[in-house]
N, C-alpha and C positions, 0 to 999 in steps of 0.2 A: 504494500500500500504506500502510495506517495502522496504528498501534499501538492497543491498546485505550484508552489514555489520550487519544489524539488525537480519537477519535470518541465523543461523549457520547450513544451510542444507548441508549435505555431501552425495555425490553419490559415493559409494565405489565399484569399479569394481575389478575383479581379475586382477592382474598385468600380462600382457603378453608382449612379445617382441614388441617393436615399429617397424613399425608404427601400431597403433591400433586405432580403432574407438569405442567409447562407444555410443550405441544407446539407447535412452530412449523414453518412451511415457508418455507425461503429458497431463492430461485432463484439458484444460483451460476453464475458465468461460468467457462468452461473456461480452463485455463492461468492461473489467478489465485491469488495468495497471500492467505490469510485468517488473521485472529487472532480467537479467540473466548474470552470470559471471561463468567461468569455471576455473578449476585448474587441473593439471595432476600430477600423482604420479607414479614413476617407481621404482620397487623393484630392489635393487642392489645385488651383489653377497654376501655381508655381511648381508643381510636380512633387511637392513635399506631402507627407501624409500626416493628417491630424489623427492622433491615436487616443482613444478613450482610456480611462482607467479600467482596472479589472472589475468585473461584476462581482457580486457576492458569490462565494463558493457554495455550490450545492453538493451535498454528500448523500450518496444513496448506496444501497446494497442490492445486488440482483438476487433473485430467488433461485430455487432449484430448477432443473429441467422439468418441463411439463411432461405428463405421461405420454402424450402423442409424440413429443420429440424423442423420448427414450425409445418408443416403439419404432420410429423411423431409423434411429441409430442401430437398433437390434436388427431390423430388416436389412440394412446396408451391410452390417457385419456378416449376416447369414449368407447374403448373396456373394460376398467376397470369399467367405470360407468355402462355399459350394464350388467356386471356380478353382480353388487351390488343391 
């Protein structure tokens, strides 16, 4: 588990006129604690970026695999085992 300060992860998106939404997909592990904070950057006419402060940090923990996901994993494992 890391705090937002420990991990200098940057999501760099093309600067577009506000309002804008950056959508991302993250594949999260089950039973794992995460901390998320965001920052925005707006390109100005002089080419410099106006960068916001960090948002408040949201902390959450993902749950276990759902039964249907476990069934899918078992099915995949059985298919692979059948070919071996």
